[in-house]
C-alpha positions as CSV (number, residue, x, y, z in Angstrom):
1,M,-141.6,339.8,192.3
2,K,-144.6,338.4,190.2
3,G,-142.3,336.4,188.3
4,I,-140.4,335.1,191.3
5,F,-143.6,334.1,192.8
6,A,-144.8,332.2,189.8
7,G,-141.6,330.7,189.2
8,F,-141.7,329.6,192.6
9,F,-145.1,327.9,192.4
10,V,-144.2,326.0,189.3
11,G,-141.2,324.8,190.9
12,I,-143.1,323.6,193.8
13,V,-145.7,321.8,191.8
14,M,-143.0,320.2,189.5
15,L,-141.2,319.0,192.7
16,A,-144.4,317.3,193.8
17,A,-144.8,315.9,190.5
18,S,-141.4,314.5,191.0
19,A,-142.0,313.0,194.2
20,V,-145.1,311.4,192.9
21,L,-143.2,309.6,189.8
22,F,-139.9,309.1,190.9
23,P,-140.1,308.2,194.7
24,A,-136.9,308.0,196.4
25,A,-135.3,304.6,196.1
26,T,-135.0,302.3,199.1
27,Y,-132.2,299.8,199.1
28,T,-131.6,297.3,201.7
29,A,-128.2,295.6,201.5
30,P,-128.2,291.8,202.1
31,Q,-126.5,290.7,205.3
32,P,-123.8,288.6,204.9
33,R,-124.4,285.0,205.8
34,A,-122.4,284.4,209.3
35,I,-120.9,281.0,208.1
36,D,-119.9,278.9,211.5
37,N,-117.8,276.0,210.5
38,N,-118.5,274.2,213.8
39,D,-122.3,274.7,213.5
40,T,-123.3,272.3,211.0
41,V,-125.8,269.6,210.0
42,V,-125.1,266.0,208.6
43,L,-126.5,265.1,205.1
44,R,-127.7,261.7,205.8
45,G,-127.6,258.8,203.5
46,N,-124.7,259.6,201.6
47,V,-122.3,256.9,202.2
48,H,-121.6,254.3,199.4
49,P,-122.8,250.7,200.6
50,L,-119.4,249.3,199.5
51,T,-117.5,251.6,202.3
52,R,-117.7,248.3,204.5
53,P,-115.1,247.8,207.4
54,E,-113.6,244.4,205.9
55,F,-112.9,246.6,202.7
56,D,-111.3,249.7,204.6
57,T,-107.4,249.9,204.4
58,G,-107.2,253.3,206.2
59,P,-107.3,256.9,205.8
60,S,-106.4,258.4,201.9
61,D,-103.2,260.6,201.3
62,P,-104.2,263.8,202.5
63,S,-102.9,265.0,199.5
64,L,-104.9,263.2,197.3
65,P,-106.7,265.1,194.7
66,M,-110.3,265.2,194.5
67,E,-111.2,266.8,191.5
68,R,-114.7,268.4,190.1
69,M,-116.9,267.5,192.8
70,I,-120.4,268.7,192.5
71,L,-121.9,270.6,195.1
72,S,-125.6,270.2,194.2
73,L,-127.8,273.4,195.0
74,R,-131.3,273.1,196.2
75,L,-134.6,275.4,195.2
76,S,-136.5,277.3,197.6
77,S,-139.8,275.7,198.0
78,A,-141.5,278.9,197.0
79,R,-139.3,278.7,193.5
80,Q,-139.9,274.9,193.3
81,A,-143.5,275.7,193.5
82,E,-143.3,278.1,190.7
83,L,-141.1,276.0,188.5
84,D,-143.4,273.1,189.1
85,R,-146.4,275.2,187.9
86,L,-144.4,276.7,185.0
87,L,-143.4,273.2,183.8
88,T,-146.9,272.1,183.7
89,E,-147.8,274.9,181.3
90,L,-144.7,274.4,179.2
91,H,-146.1,271.0,178.7
92,D,-149.7,272.2,178.4
93,P,-151.1,273.0,174.7
94,A,-153.8,275.3,176.2
95,S,-151.2,277.3,178.0
96,S,-149.7,280.6,176.6
97,N,-146.3,279.6,178.0
98,Y,-146.8,276.1,176.0
99,H,-143.3,275.2,174.5
100,Q,-142.0,278.6,175.6
101,W,-138.7,276.7,176.8
102,L,-136.0,278.4,178.8
103,T,-132.6,278.8,178.5
104,P,-130.0,277.7,181.1
105,E,-129.6,281.4,181.9
106,E,-133.1,282.2,182.2
107,F,-133.6,279.4,184.5
108,G,-130.8,280.2,186.6
109,L,-131.9,283.9,186.9
110,R,-135.5,283.0,187.6
111,F,-135.2,279.9,190.0
112,G,-131.6,279.4,190.9
113,P,-130.0,281.1,194.2
114,S,-129.4,284.4,193.9
115,Q,-125.7,285.9,193.0
116,D,-125.4,286.9,196.6
117,D,-126.1,283.3,197.6
118,I,-123.8,282.1,195.0
119,D,-120.9,284.3,196.4
120,A,-121.4,283.2,200.0
121,I,-121.3,279.5,198.5
122,T,-117.8,280.0,196.6
123,G,-116.7,282.5,199.0
124,W,-116.8,279.5,201.7
125,L,-115.2,276.9,199.6
126,V,-112.3,279.1,198.6
127,A,-112.0,279.6,202.2
128,G,-112.0,276.0,202.9
129,G,-108.7,275.7,200.4
130,F,-110.9,274.6,197.3
131,V,-110.8,276.0,193.9
132,V,-114.0,276.6,192.3
133,D,-114.0,274.9,188.7
134,E,-117.3,276.2,187.5
135,V,-120.8,277.7,188.5
136,A,-123.6,276.3,186.4
137,K,-125.4,278.8,184.1
138,G,-128.6,277.1,185.8
139,R,-127.5,277.7,189.2
140,L,-128.0,274.4,190.3
141,W,-124.3,273.1,190.9
142,I,-120.9,274.0,191.4
143,N,-118.0,272.2,190.3
144,F,-115.0,272.3,192.9
145,S,-111.8,270.6,193.4
146,G,-109.2,270.1,196.6
147,P,-107.1,267.8,198.3
148,V,-108.5,265.2,200.7
149,V,-107.2,267.1,203.7
150,A,-109.7,270.0,202.6
151,V,-112.5,267.7,202.0
152,D,-112.0,266.1,205.6
153,R,-112.0,269.2,207.4
154,A,-114.9,271.3,205.3
155,F,-117.3,268.5,205.4
156,H,-116.5,266.8,208.6
157,T,-115.9,263.2,207.0
158,E,-112.9,261.2,206.5
159,I,-111.9,259.8,202.8
160,H,-110.6,256.1,203.2
161,D,-109.3,253.9,200.9
162,Y,-111.1,250.8,200.3
163,Y,-109.9,247.5,198.2
164,V,-113.0,246.0,196.5
165,N,-113.0,243.2,194.0
166,G,-109.5,243.2,193.1
167,R,-109.5,247.1,193.0
168,L,-108.7,250.4,194.9
169,H,-111.3,253.0,195.7
170,H,-111.3,256.2,197.5
171,A,-114.5,257.0,199.4
172,N,-115.9,259.0,202.6
173,D,-116.3,256.8,205.6
174,R,-119.1,258.5,207.3
175,D,-122.0,261.1,205.8
176,P,-120.6,264.7,205.2
177,S,-121.8,267.7,207.1
178,I,-122.2,271.4,205.8
179,P,-122.5,274.4,207.9
180,R,-126.1,275.3,209.4
181,A,-125.7,278.8,207.5
182,L,-125.9,277.0,204.1
183,S,-128.2,274.5,204.6
184,D,-131.1,276.2,202.9
185,L,-128.8,276.3,199.8
186,V,-127.0,273.1,199.5
187,A,-128.5,269.9,198.9
188,G,-125.2,268.0,199.2
189,V,-121.9,266.8,197.5
190,V,-123.0,264.7,194.8
191,S,-120.2,262.1,195.5
192,L,-117.1,261.8,197.6
193,H,-115.9,258.4,196.1
194,D,-115.1,256.8,192.9
195,F,-117.4,253.8,192.8
196,P,-118.7,253.8,189.1
197,L,-122.2,253.5,187.8
198,K,-122.9,250.6,186.4
199,M,-123.4,250.5,182.3
200,M,-126.8,248.9,181.2
201,H,-125.5,246.7,178.6
202,S,-124.8,242.9,178.7
203,A,-121.8,241.1,177.7
204,A,-120.7,241.6,174.2
205,Y,-119.8,238.5,171.8
206,P,-118.7,238.4,168.3
207,V,-120.9,237.2,165.8
208,E,-121.3,236.5,162.2
209,P,-124.5,238.0,161.2
210,D,-124.8,236.2,157.9
211,Y,-126.1,232.9,159.7
212,T,-128.7,232.0,162.4
213,D,-127.4,230.5,165.6
214,A,-128.5,226.7,166.6
215,N,-130.3,228.4,169.3
216,G,-132.4,230.4,167.1
217,A,-130.7,234.0,167.8
218,H,-130.5,236.5,165.2
219,W,-128.6,239.8,165.0
220,L,-130.7,243.2,164.7
221,A,-129.3,245.6,162.1
222,P,-130.7,249.0,161.9
223,G,-132.7,248.0,158.8
224,D,-134.0,245.3,160.8
225,F,-135.3,247.9,163.4
226,A,-136.6,250.0,160.9
227,I,-138.7,247.0,159.8
228,I,-139.8,245.7,163.0
229,Y,-140.6,249.2,164.5
230,D,-142.2,250.8,161.2
231,V,-140.0,253.7,160.7
232,N,-139.2,253.2,156.9
233,A,-142.2,255.1,156.0
234,L,-140.7,258.2,157.9
235,Y,-137.6,257.8,156.0
236,S,-139.5,257.8,152.7
237,A,-141.1,261.0,153.8
238,G,-138.0,262.6,154.7
239,I,-138.2,262.2,158.1
240,N,-134.8,260.9,159.2
241,G,-133.1,263.1,162.1
242,S,-132.0,266.1,159.4
243,G,-131.4,269.2,161.2
244,Q,-131.7,267.4,164.6
245,S,-129.2,266.9,167.2
246,I,-128.8,264.0,169.9
247,A,-126.4,264.1,172.9
248,I,-125.0,260.7,174.4
249,V,-123.6,260.8,177.9
250,G,-120.2,259.1,178.2
251,R,-116.8,258.8,180.3
252,T,-114.5,257.1,178.2
253,H,-112.6,258.2,174.7
254,P,-112.5,255.0,172.2
255,S,-109.2,255.3,170.3
256,T,-110.7,253.6,167.8
257,A,-114.0,255.6,167.7
258,A,-114.0,257.4,164.1
259,S,-113.0,253.8,162.3
260,D,-115.6,251.7,164.1
261,W,-118.7,254.4,163.7
262,A,-117.9,255.0,160.1
263,A,-117.7,251.2,159.4
264,F,-120.8,250.6,161.3
265,R,-122.6,253.1,159.1
266,S,-120.8,251.9,155.9
267,T,-121.5,247.9,156.7
268,M,-125.0,248.9,157.8
269,G,-125.9,250.9,154.5
270,L,-126.5,254.1,156.3
271,P,-125.4,257.5,155.1
272,A,-122.0,258.8,155.8
273,N,-122.5,261.3,158.8
274,A,-119.7,261.1,161.5
275,P,-120.5,261.3,164.9
276,H,-119.1,264.4,167.0
277,I,-116.9,263.6,170.2
278,I,-117.1,266.6,172.9
279,V,-114.1,266.1,175.5
280,N,-115.4,268.1,178.6
281,G,-112.4,269.1,180.6
282,P,-109.5,266.5,180.8
283,D,-109.7,264.1,178.4
284,P,-110.5,260.6,180.1
285,G,-108.7,258.4,177.2
286,D,-109.7,254.9,176.1
287,Q,-111.1,253.2,179.3
288,G,-111.1,249.8,177.8
289,T,-113.3,247.4,176.1
290,D,-116.3,247.3,178.2
291,E,-116.7,251.3,178.4
292,D,-115.9,251.2,174.7
293,F,-118.9,248.6,174.0
294,E,-121.2,251.4,175.7
295,A,-119.9,254.2,173.9
296,N,-120.1,252.4,170.5
297,L,-123.6,250.9,171.4
298,D,-125.2,254.2,172.3
299,V,-123.5,256.4,169.3
300,E,-124.0,253.9,166.7
301,W,-127.6,253.3,167.4
302,S,-128.8,256.6,168.2
303,G,-127.8,257.8,164.6
304,G,-128.6,254.3,163.4
305,V,-132.2,255.1,164.0
306,A,-132.1,258.9,163.4
307,Q,-129.7,258.5,160.4
308,N,-129.1,262.2,159.6
309,A,-129.1,263.5,162.9
310,S,-126.0,265.0,164.3
311,I,-124.6,262.7,167.5
312,L,-122.9,264.2,170.0
313,F,-120.8,262.0,172.2
314,V,-120.0,264.1,175.2
315,T,-117.2,262.2,177.6
316,S,-115.6,263.4,180.6
317,K,-113.0,262.1,182.8
318,S,-114.1,260.2,186.1
319,T,-112.0,261.5,189.2
320,S,-111.1,260.4,192.6
321,S,-114.8,261.9,193.8
322,T,-117.0,262.2,190.8
323,D,-118.3,259.9,187.8
324,G,-117.5,261.2,184.3
325,V,-121.1,260.3,183.8
326,D,-122.3,263.1,186.0
327,L,-120.1,265.4,184.3
328,S,-120.9,264.7,181.1
329,A,-124.5,264.7,182.0
330,E,-124.7,268.2,183.6
331,Y,-122.5,269.4,180.4
332,I,-125.4,268.5,178.3
333,V,-127.9,270.2,180.0
334,D,-126.1,273.1,181.0
335,N,-125.0,274.0,177.4
336,N,-128.5,273.1,176.1
337,L,-126.6,271.1,173.7
338,A,-129.1,268.7,172.1
339,A,-133.0,268.6,172.0
340,V,-132.6,264.8,173.0
341,M,-130.1,263.1,175.2
342,S,-129.8,259.6,176.2
343,T,-128.0,257.9,179.5
344,S,-127.1,254.4,179.4
345,F,-125.9,254.3,183.0
346,G,-127.4,253.9,186.6
347,E,-127.4,252.7,190.0
348,C,-130.6,252.2,192.2
349,E,-132.1,255.0,194.3
350,Q,-131.0,253.4,197.6
351,D,-127.3,253.3,196.4
352,L,-127.1,256.5,194.8
353,G,-127.5,258.4,198.0
354,T,-129.7,261.4,198.6
355,S,-127.5,264.2,197.0
356,E,-127.1,262.4,194.1
357,N,-130.8,261.6,193.6
358,A,-131.4,265.1,194.0
359,F,-128.7,266.2,191.7
360,Y,-130.3,264.1,188.9
361,N,-133.7,265.2,190.0
362,G,-132.8,268.9,189.3
363,L,-130.7,268.4,186.3
364,W,-133.5,266.1,184.4
365,L,-136.0,269.0,185.8
366,Q,-133.9,271.9,184.3
367,A,-133.7,269.6,181.2
368,A,-137.7,269.6,180.8
369,S,-137.8,273.2,181.4
370,Q,-135.1,273.5,178.4
371,G,-137.1,271.2,176.1
372,I,-134.8,268.6,176.4
373,T,-136.2,265.0,176.5
374,S,-133.9,263.0,178.8
375,F,-134.0,259.3,178.0
376,V,-132.5,256.6,180.5
377,S,-132.1,253.1,180.7
378,S,-134.5,251.5,183.3
379,G,-131.6,248.8,184.2
380,D,-130.5,245.0,183.0
381,S,-131.2,243.5,186.9
382,G,-135.1,243.0,186.5
383,A,-136.9,244.2,189.7
384,A,-133.5,243.8,191.5
385,G,-132.1,247.0,190.7
386,C,-129.3,247.5,193.2
387,D,-127.9,244.3,191.9
388,A,-125.4,243.6,189.1
389,D,-126.8,241.8,186.1
390,T,-124.0,239.2,186.3
391,D,-125.2,238.2,190.0
392,S,-126.5,234.9,190.9
393,S,-129.3,236.3,192.9
394,G,-130.6,239.7,194.0
395,N,-131.2,241.3,197.3
396,G,-134.5,243.1,196.8
397,L,-136.6,245.4,194.9
398,G,-134.9,248.5,193.7
399,V,-135.0,250.7,190.5
400,N,-132.6,253.1,188.7
401,G,-132.3,256.4,190.5
402,L,-131.0,258.1,187.0
403,A,-134.1,256.9,185.6
404,S,-136.7,257.1,188.1
405,T,-137.4,260.9,188.2
406,P,-140.7,262.7,187.2
407,Y,-138.6,264.6,184.5
408,N,-137.0,261.8,182.4
409,V,-138.4,259.0,180.0
410,A,-137.3,255.5,181.6
411,V,-136.5,253.0,178.7
412,G,-137.2,249.3,179.5
413,G,-136.6,246.3,177.4
414,T,-138.5,243.4,175.5
415,E,-137.5,240.2,173.8
416,F,-139.0,239.2,170.2
417,N,-141.0,236.0,170.5
418,E,-141.0,234.3,167.2
419,G,-142.3,231.5,168.5
420,S,-143.2,228.8,165.1
421,G,-143.6,232.0,163.2
422,T,-141.3,233.0,160.2
423,Y,-140.1,236.4,160.7
424,W,-136.5,236.1,159.2
425,N,-135.2,235.4,155.9
426,A,-132.4,233.0,155.3
427,T,-129.9,235.2,154.3
428,N,-129.1,238.9,154.6
429,G,-129.9,241.6,152.4
430,T,-128.0,245.3,152.1
431,G,-127.1,246.6,155.2
432,D,-127.5,242.9,157.0
433,V,-131.0,243.4,157.1
434,S,-132.9,239.9,157.2
435,V,-135.9,240.5,159.0
436,I,-139.5,240.2,157.1
437,S,-142.1,242.1,159.5
438,Y,-142.8,243.1,163.2
439,I,-142.2,240.3,165.8
440,P,-144.6,239.7,168.7
441,E,-143.1,241.1,172.0
442,I,-142.8,239.7,175.5
443,A,-140.8,241.0,178.6
444,W,-137.2,241.0,178.2
445,N,-136.0,238.2,181.0
446,Q,-133.0,236.2,180.4
447,S,-132.1,235.7,183.9
448,G,-131.7,232.5,185.9
449,D,-135.4,232.6,186.5
450,V,-136.0,231.3,182.9
451,S,-134.8,228.4,181.0
452,G,-131.6,228.9,179.3
453,G,-131.1,232.1,181.2
454,S,-128.3,233.2,183.9
455,G,-127.8,236.1,186.6
456,L,-130.4,238.5,186.6
457,L,-130.8,239.8,183.2
458,A,-134.0,241.4,182.7
459,S,-136.1,244.6,182.1
460,G,-135.5,246.9,185.1
461,G,-138.7,248.4,186.6
462,G,-140.6,248.9,189.7
463,A,-141.7,251.5,192.1
464,S,-139.8,254.4,193.3
465,T,-138.9,254.9,196.9
466,I,-138.4,258.7,196.4
467,Y,-140.9,259.9,193.8
468,A,-144.6,259.9,194.0
469,K,-146.8,259.3,190.9
470,P,-146.7,262.5,188.5
471,A,-150.1,263.7,187.5
472,W,-149.3,262.5,183.8
473,Q,-148.8,259.0,184.8
474,A,-152.0,257.7,184.3
475,A,-153.3,254.9,182.0
476,P,-155.0,251.5,182.3
477,G,-152.4,249.2,184.2
478,V,-150.5,252.0,186.3
479,P,-150.7,250.6,189.8
480,S,-152.5,252.4,192.2
481,G,-149.8,253.0,194.6
482,N,-148.6,256.8,194.9
483,Y,-145.2,256.0,193.5
484,R,-143.5,256.9,190.2
485,Y,-143.3,253.5,188.3
486,V,-140.6,252.6,185.7
487,P,-140.2,252.3,182.8
488,D,-142.3,254.4,180.8
489,V,-141.7,252.6,177.5
490,A,-139.8,250.0,176.2
491,L,-137.7,248.6,173.1
492,S,-136.1,245.4,172.3
493,A,-133.3,244.5,174.7
494,A,-132.6,240.9,174.6
495,T,-129.3,239.4,173.4
496,H,-131.7,236.4,171.8
497,D,-131.7,239.1,168.8
498,A,-128.8,241.2,169.7
499,Y,-127.8,244.9,168.4
500,L,-124.9,244.6,165.8
501,V,-122.1,247.0,167.1
502,V,-118.8,247.5,165.7
503,Q,-115.9,247.6,167.9
504,Q,-112.3,247.4,166.9
505,G,-113.4,246.9,163.4
506,D,-115.2,243.9,164.2
507,L,-119.0,242.9,164.7
508,Y,-120.6,242.0,168.1
509,G,-123.9,241.5,169.4
510,V,-124.7,243.4,172.6
511,G,-128.4,243.3,174.6
512,G,-129.4,245.4,177.3
513,T,-131.4,248.7,178.0
514,S,-128.4,250.4,177.1
515,A,-129.4,249.3,173.5
516,S,-132.9,250.3,174.0
517,S,-132.4,253.9,175.4
518,P,-130.5,255.4,172.6
519,S,-132.5,253.6,170.1
520,F,-135.8,255.5,171.4
521,A,-133.6,258.8,171.5
522,G,-133.2,258.1,167.9
523,L,-137.0,257.9,167.2
524,M,-137.4,261.0,169.3
525,A,-135.2,262.9,167.1
526,L,-137.5,262.2,164.4
527,V,-140.6,263.3,166.3
528,V,-138.6,266.5,166.9
529,Q,-137.9,267.0,163.3
530,K,-141.7,266.4,162.0
531,R,-143.0,268.9,164.6
532,G,-140.3,271.5,164.3
533,Q,-140.2,272.1,167.9
534,R,-138.7,270.4,171.1
535,Q,-140.8,268.2,173.2
536,G,-139.6,268.4,176.6
537,N,-140.4,265.7,179.1
538,A,-142.3,263.4,176.4
539,N,-144.1,261.7,179.0
540,V,-146.8,264.0,179.3
541,E,-148.0,263.3,175.8
542,L,-147.0,259.6,175.8
543,Y,-149.1,258.7,178.5
544,Q,-152.1,260.7,176.9
545,I,-151.7,258.6,173.8
546,G,-151.4,255.2,175.7
547,N,-154.5,256.1,178.1
548,A,-156.7,256.8,175.0
549,Q,-155.3,253.8,172.9
550,Y,-155.7,251.1,176.2
551,N,-159.2,252.7,176.7
552,S,-160.0,251.8,173.2
553,K,-160.7,255.1,171.7
554,G,-158.6,255.4,168.7
555,T,-155.2,254.6,166.7
556,V,-152.8,252.1,168.2
557,V,-149.2,253.7,168.7
558,F,-147.8,251.2,171.4
559,H,-147.1,247.5,170.9
560,D,-149.0,246.2,174.2
561,V,-146.6,243.5,176.0
562,T,-148.8,241.2,178.1
563,S,-146.6,238.2,178.5
564,G,-143.8,237.7,180.9
565,N,-142.2,239.4,183.8
566,N,-139.0,240.8,185.4
567,S,-138.6,238.5,188.2
568,V,-135.0,237.4,189.0
569,P,-133.6,235.0,191.3
570,G,-134.4,235.9,194.9
571,V,-136.5,238.8,193.7
572,T,-140.0,238.6,192.7
573,G,-140.8,241.5,190.4
574,Y,-144.0,242.6,188.4
575,S,-145.9,240.8,185.6
576,C,-146.9,242.3,182.1
577,T,-150.5,243.0,181.8
578,T,-152.9,245.0,179.3
579,G,-151.8,248.5,179.1
580,Y,-149.2,249.7,181.6
581,D,-146.7,247.7,183.4
582,P,-143.4,248.2,185.5
583,V,-141.7,245.5,183.0
584,T,-142.0,247.2,179.7
585,G,-143.9,250.5,180.7
586,L,-146.5,251.5,177.9
587,G,-145.1,248.8,175.5
588,S,-142.8,249.1,172.3
589,V,-144.1,251.4,169.6
590,D,-144.9,252.1,166.0
591,A,-142.5,254.5,165.1
592,S,-144.7,256.1,162.3
593,A,-147.7,256.3,164.3
594,L,-145.8,257.9,167.2
595,V,-144.0,260.8,165.2
596,N,-147.4,261.1,163.6
597,A,-149.4,261.2,167.1
598,E,-149.8,265.1,167.0
599,T,-152.5,264.5,164.3
600,L,-154.4,262.2,167.2
601,F,-155.0,265.5,169.0
602,P,-157.3,268.3,167.7
603,G,-156.0,271.5,165.7
604,S,-156.4,275.1,166.9
605,P,-159.7,276.8,166.6
606,T,-159.8,280.0,164.8
607,K,-161.4,283.3,164.2
608,I,-161.9,284.2,167.9
609,T,-164.0,287.1,168.5
610,V,-165.3,288.6,171.9
611,A,-168.5,290.1,173.0
612,V,-168.3,291.7,176.2
613,G,-171.1,292.1,179.1
614,N,-171.2,292.9,182.8
615,G,-168.7,290.8,184.2
616,Q,-168.5,288.1,181.5
617,A,-167.5,288.0,178.0
618,T,-169.1,285.6,175.4
619,V,-166.2,283.9,173.1
620,Y,-167.1,282.9,169.4
621,F,-165.0,280.7,167.7
622,T,-164.4,278.7,164.6
623,A,-164.0,275.0,165.0
624,P,-160.5,273.5,164.1
625,A,-160.0,272.1,160.5
626,S,-158.8,268.9,162.1
627,S,-160.6,267.2,164.8
628,G,-157.4,264.8,165.1
629,G,-157.9,261.1,165.9
630,S,-161.3,261.0,167.2
631,S,-164.4,263.6,167.4
632,I,-164.2,266.7,169.5
633,T,-165.8,266.4,172.7
634,S,-165.2,270.0,174.4
635,Y,-163.9,273.3,173.9
636,T,-162.2,275.3,176.8
637,V,-162.2,279.0,176.7
638,T,-159.2,280.6,178.9
639,A,-159.6,284.4,179.9
640,Y,-155.8,286.1,180.9
641,L,-155.7,289.4,182.8
642,V,-153.8,291.9,180.8
643,T,-151.9,294.6,182.8
644,N,-150.3,297.6,181.3
645,G,-150.1,295.6,178.0
646,T,-148.8,292.4,179.6
647,V,-150.5,289.3,180.4
648,T,-150.3,288.6,184.4
649,S,-152.4,285.7,185.1
650,V,-155.1,283.3,184.1
651,A,-158.3,284.9,185.3
652,A,-161.0,282.2,184.4
653,T,-162.0,279.5,182.4
654,A,-165.0,278.1,180.8
655,T,-166.0,274.8,179.2
656,G,-168.5,274.1,176.2
657,A,-169.3,271.6,173.6
658,S,-169.3,274.3,170.7
659,S,-169.4,278.2,169.9
660,P,-170.1,280.3,171.7
661,I,-168.7,280.1,175.1
662,T,-169.5,282.4,177.8
663,V,-166.8,283.1,180.8
664,T,-168.2,284.7,183.8
665,G,-166.6,286.0,187.2
666,L,-164.6,288.8,185.1
667,V,-164.0,292.2,186.6
668,N,-165.6,295.2,185.1
669,A,-163.0,297.7,183.9
670,D,-160.3,295.0,183.5
671,T,-158.8,294.2,180.2
672,Y,-158.7,290.3,179.1
673,I,-157.4,288.4,175.9
674,F,-158.9,284.7,175.3
675,T,-157.8,281.7,173.8
676,V,-159.6,278.6,172.9
677,T,-158.4,274.9,172.9
678,A,-160.1,271.8,171.6
679,T,-160.4,268.1,173.4
680,N,-161.0,264.7,172.2
681,S,-160.7,261.3,173.5
682,Y,-156.4,261.5,172.9
683,G,-156.3,264.9,174.6
684,T,-156.1,268.4,174.2
685,G,-154.7,270.4,170.9
686,P,-152.8,273.5,171.0
687,A,-154.1,277.0,171.7
688,S,-156.0,279.1,169.2
689,A,-154.2,282.7,168.6
690,A,-155.3,285.1,171.3
691,S,-158.2,287.4,170.7
692,S,-157.8,291.1,170.6
693,S,-157.9,292.5,174.3
694,V,-161.4,293.8,175.3
695,T,-162.1,295.9,178.4
696,I,-165.3,294.3,180.4
697,G,-168.2,296.1,181.0
698,A,-168.5,299.9,181.7
699,T,-165.2,301.5,182.4
700,P,-165.3,304.2,185.4
701,A,-163.4,307.2,185.3
702,P,-159.7,305.9,186.1
703,A,-158.0,307.1,189.6
704,I,-155.7,309.9,188.7
705,G,-152.4,307.9,188.9
706,P,-149.0,309.4,188.4
707,W,-149.0,309.8,185.0
708,G,-152.5,311.6,185.4
709,F,-151.0,313.8,187.8
710,L,-148.2,314.8,185.4
711,A,-150.8,315.8,182.8
712,A,-152.6,317.9,185.3
713,V,-149.4,319.3,186.3
714,I,-148.5,320.3,182.8
715,G,-151.7,321.7,182.2
716,L,-151.6,323.5,185.5
717,G,-148.0,324.8,184.4
718,G,-150.0,326.5,181.0
719,F,-152.3,327.8,183.2
720,L,-149.5,329.5,185.3
721,A,-147.7,330.5,182.5
722,R,-150.9,332.3,181.0
723,W,-151.5,333.9,184.4
724,R,-148.0,335.5,184.7
725,R,-148.2,337.2,181.2
726,H,-151.6,338.6,182.6
727,L,-149.9,339.8,185.5
């Protein structure tokens, strides 16, 4: 009986311990969404402007395939707020999350819709007669396919045939609708038409680069670019793109790509380095001369600047519903293909539609969280971004919606202004190089508004109609309005000194921001090589550097373009001014200064030690070995709360001019680690290594907690065992 009693007592105690340590799990199964296809909401702003009655020839064939449509998904407001905070931290050297880039899978699990929500959406699509082609790893889009009859029925619209400019197109004639039960998850269908995005290059023309045109025009070879924008010093130091990749967005598969790209590199004196072609889905085939010029320009010049980088040309076939550009861009981001990418296509925000604007905003946001720097051409129609560069007159202000998000770098255009100066040799050297030095630049404007110009050819730029001004867009010259302004930076884009391109074995001259974007992507690959890590949204640092430069606080990185404008016939645009302007952004760059701009920021403080007190801690540190491009003006100490060995939050910060700095407002008995950053006129440098963890103040006796209870139980068990033997 004594043994039974003792064993029973121990069992009761251990059962109580089990209840404390391992409480019964509760699980509430998610309720399935009740999707009523007759209870819908209209997705406003998703009809293409060319679906006009005079072009309408009636409903499309119900069996017409609508392939690889993109259903753009939305983030909840809470997850969007969390993602915004993380994105700030990813680009903040003072944060412990600095450059801790996500993978696509991590992005999807942390911020995308739940698997139950994804299942609900895909289940609805399948029930509606569609095939689900792919669900993004980042959970921001779903590709699906089906016939016109399924599209009409599921999205409560009608696909019609439109005959525009001699070509037959298919497009929805009214805004689509989706079930109300999915409206918190679905932003919309990116497009339900086959009107193509615009290419951002000027008409190409054959050239003889050994000579100067009667109008004084020259042609730009990669060796000329390297002299003008100061890249040669980097090449000499081994900074040439080695180990880096640049992804190029495309929608054609040029039949002579391999031979043309090899001929370009050979003719221009570049090392052999064949670009790679990635066909995403069905092969689009060769889409003709103009499309091939776009592909060749982007591939040849991104690799012409980053000479040893791997150039990854991603091409996707356009369908009756989706532009190949959209498919290639999503492939690059969702496969985390490269640290740098370039897109030389676009459409103004107004014509892009609400769903496609939302798609690119989310795509570039995901890219930035993965450390990808996305460059996009700002456009070739000056301030009239909704019009074609060949139009004779513009119809209002507009900017490229692919370039205007807060998460990409928009690249505008400049024009070399030789004047009476001598900047070119009479003959070419090796690699068709003939330039002598940097050439002063003005705004690119070869529109009908200037002597000898035509159409609307000019640097795209202006104010977004969708996005507010990001916190990082601060520098002298940035307009006061609360709008996102583009472009951010610029490079030469004029046909006055056109970029040389090889196509079908011949040399051509090409201009436009389609040239400046891939060229800047090449420069960014050199930055990534020098720093040894991805840079994400480079605008955060570009504007810090520009702000310091234009406030006369240090090294010159940007060539300030202060002359010219992007006004075109019918539309008054913006004028260049000191510092930033919505024509050339912060200006063009001195590549060596840009790549070495990291040295403008202070280094990391070292030897962090902490003395604790009552509700505070005093942090001692040694100043960085390098103060950067100017004197250090302040230091910031950040206290991180540590719970169960894991950093959980920023608890407090304190700023001072030198060591030591005391942080107050801490909680006695809580544990913290501390980092220190240094700031100069250019910005804040990377954080120090974290201090050892310390506990603040006098530590009171801890609450027993479950593990303390278990220890007590074990001790009690030992006592009972002894008691039993005694009995």
